[in-house]
C-alpha positions as CSV (number, residue, x, y, z in Angstrom):
1,M,-37.1,-5.9,-83.0
2,T,-36.5,-6.9,-79.4
3,T,-36.7,-4.2,-76.8
4,Y,-34.1,-4.8,-74.0
5,P,-33.7,-5.8,-71.3
6,V,-35.6,-9.2,-71.3
7,P,-35.7,-11.7,-68.4
8,L,-33.9,-15.0,-68.5
9,S,-36.4,-17.8,-68.3
10,G,-36.2,-19.8,-65.1
11,T,-35.0,-16.9,-63.1
12,D,-36.5,-13.9,-61.3
13,N,-33.4,-11.8,-60.9
14,T,-31.7,-11.9,-64.3
15,L,-32.1,-9.3,-67.1
16,M,-30.5,-9.6,-70.5
17,W,-29.5,-7.4,-73.4
18,A,-29.5,-10.5,-75.6
19,D,-32.0,-12.9,-77.1
20,E,-32.2,-16.1,-75.1
21,T,-32.3,-18.2,-78.3
22,D,-29.0,-16.8,-79.4
23,I,-27.2,-17.9,-76.2
24,E,-25.7,-21.4,-76.2
25,Q,-27.4,-23.7,-73.8
26,Q,-24.3,-24.2,-71.7
27,A,-24.1,-20.5,-71.1
28,R,-27.8,-20.2,-70.3
29,E,-27.5,-23.0,-67.7
30,Q,-24.4,-21.3,-66.3
31,L,-26.3,-18.0,-65.9
32,R,-29.2,-19.8,-64.2
33,T,-26.9,-21.5,-61.7
34,V,-25.2,-18.3,-60.6
35,A,-28.6,-16.5,-60.4
36,G,-29.9,-19.2,-58.1
37,L,-27.1,-19.0,-55.5
38,G,-28.3,-17.8,-52.1
39,W,-25.9,-14.8,-52.1
40,T,-26.9,-13.5,-55.6
41,H,-28.9,-10.4,-55.6
42,G,-29.1,-10.1,-59.4
43,V,-27.4,-10.9,-62.7
44,R,-27.2,-8.7,-65.8
45,V,-26.3,-10.2,-69.1
46,M,-24.6,-8.2,-71.8
47,P,-25.0,-8.7,-75.6
48,D,-21.5,-10.2,-76.0
49,V,-22.5,-13.1,-73.7
50,H,-21.0,-16.5,-74.1
51,Y,-19.9,-19.5,-72.1
52,G,-16.8,-19.0,-69.9
53,L,-14.7,-20.9,-67.4
54,G,-16.0,-20.3,-63.9
55,A,-18.8,-17.9,-64.9
56,T,-20.4,-16.6,-68.1
57,V,-18.4,-14.0,-70.1
58,G,-20.5,-10.9,-70.5
59,S,-22.2,-11.1,-67.1
60,V,-22.5,-8.8,-64.2
61,I,-23.1,-10.5,-60.9
62,A,-24.2,-8.6,-57.9
63,M,-23.9,-10.5,-54.6
64,R,-24.8,-9.7,-51.0
65,Q,-21.8,-10.1,-48.7
66,A,-20.1,-12.6,-50.9
67,I,-17.7,-12.9,-53.9
68,A,-17.1,-15.9,-56.2
69,P,-13.4,-15.6,-57.2
70,A,-13.9,-17.9,-60.3
71,A,-16.6,-15.4,-61.5
72,V,-13.9,-12.8,-61.6
73,G,-11.7,-15.2,-63.5
74,V,-8.0,-15.8,-63.7
75,D,-7.0,-12.7,-65.6
76,I,-7.9,-10.3,-62.8
77,G,-8.1,-6.7,-63.9
78,C,-8.0,-7.5,-67.6
79,G,-9.2,-4.4,-69.6
80,M,-8.7,-1.9,-72.3
81,T,-6.9,1.4,-72.8
82,A,-7.4,3.8,-75.7
83,V,-5.6,7.1,-76.6
84,R,-6.6,9.6,-79.3
85,T,-3.8,11.3,-81.1
86,N,-3.7,14.5,-83.1
87,L,-2.7,12.5,-86.2
88,R,-4.8,12.0,-89.2
89,P,-4.8,8.5,-90.7
90,D,-3.2,9.8,-93.9
91,Q,-0.2,11.0,-91.8
92,L,0.8,7.5,-90.8
93,P,3.9,6.0,-92.4
94,D,3.3,4.1,-95.5
95,D,5.2,1.1,-94.1
96,L,3.0,-0.1,-91.3
97,R,4.8,-3.5,-91.2
98,T,8.0,-1.9,-90.1
99,L,6.1,0.0,-87.4
100,R,4.4,-3.2,-86.2
101,L,7.7,-5.1,-86.0
102,E,9.3,-2.2,-84.0
103,I,6.5,-2.2,-81.5
104,E,6.7,-5.9,-81.2
105,R,10.4,-5.6,-80.6
106,G,9.8,-3.4,-77.6
107,I,6.7,-5.2,-76.2
108,P,7.0,-8.9,-75.6
109,V,3.9,-10.8,-76.9
110,G,2.6,-14.4,-76.3
111,F,4.6,-16.2,-73.7
112,S,7.5,-13.8,-73.9
113,S,8.6,-11.5,-71.2
114,H,11.2,-8.8,-70.5
115,R,14.6,-10.0,-69.3
116,D,14.3,-7.7,-66.3
117,E,12.4,-4.5,-65.6
118,P,10.9,-2.9,-68.8
119,R,13.3,-0.4,-70.3
120,T,10.4,2.0,-70.8
121,L,10.6,2.8,-67.1
122,V,13.9,4.7,-67.6
123,K,12.0,7.4,-69.5
124,H,9.0,7.7,-67.3
125,D,9.6,8.5,-63.6
126,D,5.9,8.3,-62.6
127,L,5.7,4.7,-64.0
128,A,9.0,3.8,-62.4
129,D,7.6,4.9,-59.0
130,R,4.4,2.9,-59.5
131,F,6.4,-0.1,-60.6
132,A,8.6,0.1,-57.5
133,R,5.6,0.4,-55.1
134,T,3.8,-2.5,-56.9
135,I,6.7,-4.9,-56.7
136,D,7.4,-3.9,-53.1
137,D,3.8,-4.8,-52.3
138,F,4.2,-8.2,-54.0
139,D,5.9,-9.5,-50.9
140,Q,2.8,-8.7,-48.9
141,L,0.4,-10.8,-51.0
142,R,-1.7,-13.1,-48.9
143,A,-1.4,-15.9,-51.5
144,G,2.2,-16.3,-50.3
145,E,0.9,-17.2,-46.9
146,I,-1.3,-20.0,-48.4
147,T,1.2,-21.6,-50.8
148,Q,5.0,-21.4,-51.1
149,A,4.7,-21.3,-54.9
150,A,3.2,-17.8,-54.7
151,R,6.2,-16.4,-52.7
152,T,9.2,-17.8,-54.4
153,S,11.9,-15.7,-56.1
154,E,10.7,-17.1,-59.4
155,A,7.2,-15.8,-58.8
156,R,8.5,-12.4,-57.8
157,R,10.7,-12.3,-60.9
158,K,7.7,-13.2,-63.1
159,A,5.8,-10.3,-61.6
160,I,8.7,-8.0,-62.5
161,T,9.4,-9.2,-66.0
162,Q,5.8,-9.4,-67.2
163,V,5.0,-5.8,-66.6
164,G,4.7,-4.2,-70.0
165,T,3.9,-7.4,-71.8
166,L,0.9,-8.2,-74.0
167,G,0.3,-11.9,-73.6
168,G,-1.7,-14.0,-76.1
169,G,-5.2,-15.1,-76.8
170,N,-7.5,-12.1,-77.5
171,H,-5.1,-9.6,-76.1
172,F,-3.9,-7.0,-78.7
173,I,-2.4,-3.7,-79.6
174,E,-4.0,-1.7,-82.4
175,L,-3.6,1.5,-84.4
176,C,-7.0,2.5,-85.6
177,A,-8.6,5.2,-87.8
178,G,-11.5,6.9,-86.1
179,D,-14.5,8.3,-87.8
180,D,-13.4,11.5,-86.1
181,D,-10.5,11.6,-88.6
182,R,-7.9,10.8,-85.9
183,V,-5.5,7.9,-85.3
184,W,-6.2,6.0,-82.1
185,V,-4.0,3.6,-80.1
186,T,-5.9,0.8,-78.3
187,L,-4.6,-2.1,-76.3
188,H,-6.1,-5.0,-74.4
189,S,-4.3,-7.0,-71.7
190,G,-4.5,-8.0,-68.0
191,S,-2.5,-9.2,-65.0
192,R,-0.7,-11.9,-67.0
193,G,0.6,-15.1,-65.3
194,T,0.9,-13.4,-61.9
195,G,-2.8,-12.6,-61.7
196,N,-3.6,-16.0,-63.0
197,R,-1.6,-17.7,-60.2
198,L,-3.2,-15.5,-57.5
199,A,-6.6,-16.3,-58.8
200,Q,-5.9,-20.1,-58.8
201,V,-4.7,-20.0,-55.2
202,H,-7.8,-18.3,-53.9
203,M,-10.2,-20.3,-56.0
204,E,-8.8,-23.5,-54.5
205,V,-9.2,-22.0,-51.0
206,A,-12.9,-21.1,-51.7
207,Q,-13.7,-24.6,-53.0
208,S,-12.4,-26.1,-49.8
209,L,-14.6,-24.1,-47.4
210,P,-17.5,-25.9,-45.7
211,H,-20.3,-23.6,-46.9
212,N,-19.3,-24.4,-50.5
213,Q,-19.5,-28.2,-50.4
214,D,-23.1,-28.6,-51.7
215,L,-23.0,-26.1,-54.5
216,P,-24.3,-27.2,-58.0
217,D,-21.1,-25.9,-59.5
218,R,-17.9,-26.0,-57.5
219,D,-16.5,-23.2,-59.7
220,L,-19.0,-20.8,-58.1
221,A,-17.5,-21.3,-54.6
222,V,-17.7,-18.0,-52.7
223,F,-15.9,-16.1,-49.9
224,L,-18.2,-14.6,-47.3
225,A,-17.8,-11.0,-46.1
226,G,-16.0,-10.7,-42.8
227,S,-14.1,-13.9,-43.2
228,P,-10.3,-14.0,-43.2
229,Q,-10.4,-15.8,-46.6
230,M,-12.5,-12.9,-48.1
231,E,-10.0,-10.4,-46.6
232,A,-7.1,-12.2,-48.1
233,Y,-8.7,-12.5,-51.5
234,L,-9.7,-8.8,-51.6
235,H,-6.2,-7.8,-50.6
236,D,-4.7,-9.7,-53.5
237,L,-7.5,-8.8,-55.9
238,W,-7.0,-5.0,-55.5
239,W,-3.2,-5.5,-56.0
240,A,-3.8,-7.6,-59.2
241,Q,-6.2,-5.0,-60.6
242,S,-3.6,-2.3,-60.0
243,Y,-0.9,-4.5,-61.5
244,A,-3.0,-5.0,-64.6
245,L,-3.5,-1.3,-65.0
246,L,0.2,-0.7,-64.6
247,N,1.0,-3.3,-67.2
248,R,-1.2,-1.5,-69.8
249,D,0.2,1.9,-68.9
250,V,3.7,0.7,-69.4
251,M,2.8,-0.7,-72.8
252,L,1.0,2.4,-73.7
253,A,4.1,4.5,-72.9
254,A,6.3,2.2,-75.0
255,I,3.9,2.5,-77.9
256,C,3.6,6.2,-77.7
257,D,7.4,6.6,-77.4
258,E,7.9,4.5,-80.6
259,L,5.3,6.6,-82.4
260,A,6.9,9.9,-81.3
261,H,10.3,8.6,-82.4
262,R,8.9,7.9,-85.9
263,I,6.3,10.7,-86.4
264,D,7.2,14.3,-85.8
265,G,4.7,16.4,-84.0
266,I,2.5,13.6,-82.8
267,A,0.6,14.3,-79.6
268,F,-1.6,12.2,-77.3
269,E,-4.7,13.0,-75.3
270,A,-5.4,11.6,-71.9
271,P,-6.0,7.8,-72.0
272,I,-9.4,6.1,-71.6
273,R,-9.0,3.2,-69.2
274,C,-11.5,0.5,-68.2
275,H,-11.2,-2.9,-66.5
276,H,-13.6,-5.6,-67.6
277,N,-12.7,-8.5,-65.3
278,Y,-12.9,-7.1,-61.8
279,V,-14.8,-6.5,-58.6
280,A,-16.2,-3.3,-57.2
281,V,-18.2,-2.4,-54.1
282,E,-21.2,-0.5,-55.3
283,E,-24.7,0.5,-54.3
284,H,-27.7,-0.7,-56.3
285,D,-31.3,-1.1,-55.4
286,G,-30.5,0.6,-52.1
287,L,-28.0,-2.1,-51.1
288,E,-24.3,-2.3,-50.8
289,L,-23.3,-5.1,-53.2
290,M,-20.2,-6.8,-54.4
291,V,-20.4,-6.4,-58.1
292,T,-18.3,-8.7,-60.3
293,R,-18.0,-7.8,-64.0
294,K,-16.7,-10.7,-66.0
295,G,-16.4,-9.5,-69.5
296,A,-18.3,-6.2,-68.8
297,I,-17.3,-2.6,-68.2
298,R,-18.8,0.0,-65.9
299,A,-21.0,2.4,-67.8
300,G,-21.9,5.0,-65.2
301,S,-23.2,8.3,-66.5
302,G,-20.4,10.0,-68.4
303,D,-17.9,7.1,-68.0
304,L,-15.8,6.7,-71.1
305,G,-15.1,3.1,-72.2
306,V,-13.7,1.0,-75.0
307,I,-15.6,-1.9,-76.6
308,P,-13.5,-3.8,-79.1
309,G,-14.6,-6.1,-81.9
310,S,-12.1,-8.5,-83.5
311,M,-8.7,-8.0,-85.2
312,G,-10.5,-7.1,-88.4
313,T,-13.4,-5.0,-87.2
314,G,-12.0,-2.3,-85.0
315,S,-13.6,-0.9,-81.8
316,Y,-16.0,1.6,-80.3
317,I,-15.3,4.4,-77.9
318,V,-18.4,4.8,-75.8
319,R,-19.8,7.0,-73.0
320,G,-21.9,5.4,-70.3
321,L,-25.5,6.4,-69.8
322,G,-25.7,5.3,-66.2
323,N,-28.6,2.9,-66.8
324,E,-29.3,1.4,-63.3
325,S,-31.2,-1.6,-64.8
326,S,-27.8,-3.0,-66.0
327,Y,-26.1,-2.1,-62.7
328,Q,-24.5,0.7,-64.8
329,S,-22.7,-1.8,-67.0
330,A,-22.1,-2.5,-70.7
331,S,-20.4,-5.2,-72.8
332,H,-16.6,-5.6,-72.9
333,G,-16.4,-6.5,-76.6
334,A,-18.1,-8.3,-79.4
335,G,-17.9,-11.7,-77.7
336,R,-17.0,-15.0,-79.2
337,R,-19.5,-16.9,-81.4
338,M,-17.5,-20.0,-81.5
339,S,-14.7,-21.6,-79.4
340,R,-11.1,-21.4,-80.2
341,N,-10.9,-25.1,-81.1
342,A,-14.0,-24.7,-83.4
343,A,-12.4,-21.7,-85.1
344,R,-9.2,-23.7,-85.8
345,R,-11.2,-26.6,-87.2
346,K,-13.3,-24.4,-89.5
347,Y,-10.9,-21.8,-90.7
348,T,-7.4,-21.6,-92.3
349,A,-4.6,-19.1,-92.5
350,D,-5.9,-18.2,-96.0
351,D,-9.3,-17.4,-94.5
352,L,-7.6,-15.2,-91.9
353,A,-5.7,-13.4,-94.7
354,T,-8.9,-12.8,-96.6
355,Q,-10.8,-11.5,-93.6
356,T,-8.0,-9.2,-92.5
357,E,-7.2,-7.8,-96.0
358,G,-5.8,-4.3,-95.8
359,I,-4.9,-4.6,-92.1
360,E,-1.2,-4.9,-91.1
361,C,-1.2,-8.0,-88.8
362,R,-0.1,-11.6,-88.4
363,K,-1.9,-13.8,-90.9
364,D,-0.6,-17.2,-89.9
365,A,-2.0,-20.4,-88.4
366,G,-1.0,-19.4,-84.9
367,V,-3.7,-16.7,-84.7
368,V,-6.5,-18.4,-86.7
369,D,-8.5,-18.8,-83.5
370,E,-8.8,-15.0,-83.4
371,I,-10.2,-14.7,-87.0
372,P,-13.0,-12.1,-87.2
373,A,-15.6,-14.8,-88.1
374,A,-15.1,-16.4,-84.6
375,Y,-16.6,-13.3,-83.0
376,K,-20.1,-11.7,-83.0
377,D,-20.8,-8.7,-85.1
378,I,-19.6,-5.7,-83.1
379,D,-22.1,-3.3,-84.7
380,T,-25.0,-5.5,-83.7
381,V,-23.6,-5.8,-80.2
382,I,-23.4,-2.0,-79.9
383,G,-26.9,-1.6,-81.3
384,A,-28.3,-4.0,-78.6
385,Q,-27.1,-1.7,-75.8
386,A,-28.2,1.7,-77.1
387,D,-29.8,2.3,-73.7
388,L,-26.5,1.6,-71.9
389,V,-23.9,3.6,-73.8
390,E,-23.7,6.3,-76.5
391,V,-21.1,6.0,-79.3
392,V,-18.3,8.6,-79.1
393,A,-16.2,7.3,-82.0
394,R,-16.1,4.2,-84.3
395,L,-12.6,2.9,-84.9
396,Q,-11.4,0.9,-87.8
397,T,-8.3,-1.3,-87.4
398,L,-5.2,-0.4,-89.5
399,L,-2.5,-2.3,-87.6
400,C,-3.0,-5.2,-85.1
401,I,-0.5,-6.9,-82.9
402,K,-1.5,-10.3,-81.5
403,G,0.4,-12.8,-79.3
């Protein structure tokens, strides 16, 4: 049995909680490239590691006085929220399909959006206030100074109508049965099309800067501390991370409202929240560093986090152990073991139905790329990071909503 962490061959600043032979060559080369950049202090590789656009998913990149916007990715602030209820699994309604459809009716999924502001805001003054401040701040985004497309009325309307929407891909809403005999609500989403557009604008700016012209991978173009380009990016990044959190909080309120409407006496504990595509300024190795977690969560001592598997395998609630060797980080999920296209080629809707038997969810061809077999085994991934997090609860999926 491997004892982690282990170094990545060909580097002197990269530690991994994964076996190098289990990582696809494309991802290994991607990790070596970012590790070799002059600004990179160190890279930490999580057990859910796999190739990603811009930078490797499941990586933590600590840079000195620099940030690579493509390493953050286009879904700025994407993350998880989980809430424990006072409900036992046997107290849920027998008809989970009706419950799923009602939640989907209130929360747009896939490419869908609200027609205007989400109706949930009417019931929650605190969320309404946050929403108003967030949309007011949209007009101050620096991307709007770079390209007109980022400041049009259409762009502003998208920012309004996509709050409280799930999106597609691996984003989800779930009801789960915990091994603590409680029902949990979990959800995964990010900054939607608005965050994507902001990221694209700033990535193009980074790639045009003179100091980035000789990079081995143009996707790893960086902004340098103290530059106006870095200042503009950070301004929009912090906004997008707050926007993503607001998006999840509005969805959570809508879900809890629906459950309270249908189940007498249900109560909800304080939510557990964690970003897993984001930047933070942190101190490690006695240095102030710009830490990018792309598909990784912060796991400082006592930090609660959510590490999901796939639509058939549930999630883990974890508590960080503050392991400095990982820059106090842990994985963000199980991680894909095959691409979406490969999953569509290999599996059918019948395979999906078999692998999600007993779970209330879509079982059609439109979500075959999210089939459980396309992901790594979540239990193995958790086991590989026993020195990074401790398990608080193991959750098993009962109901899953996908875009």
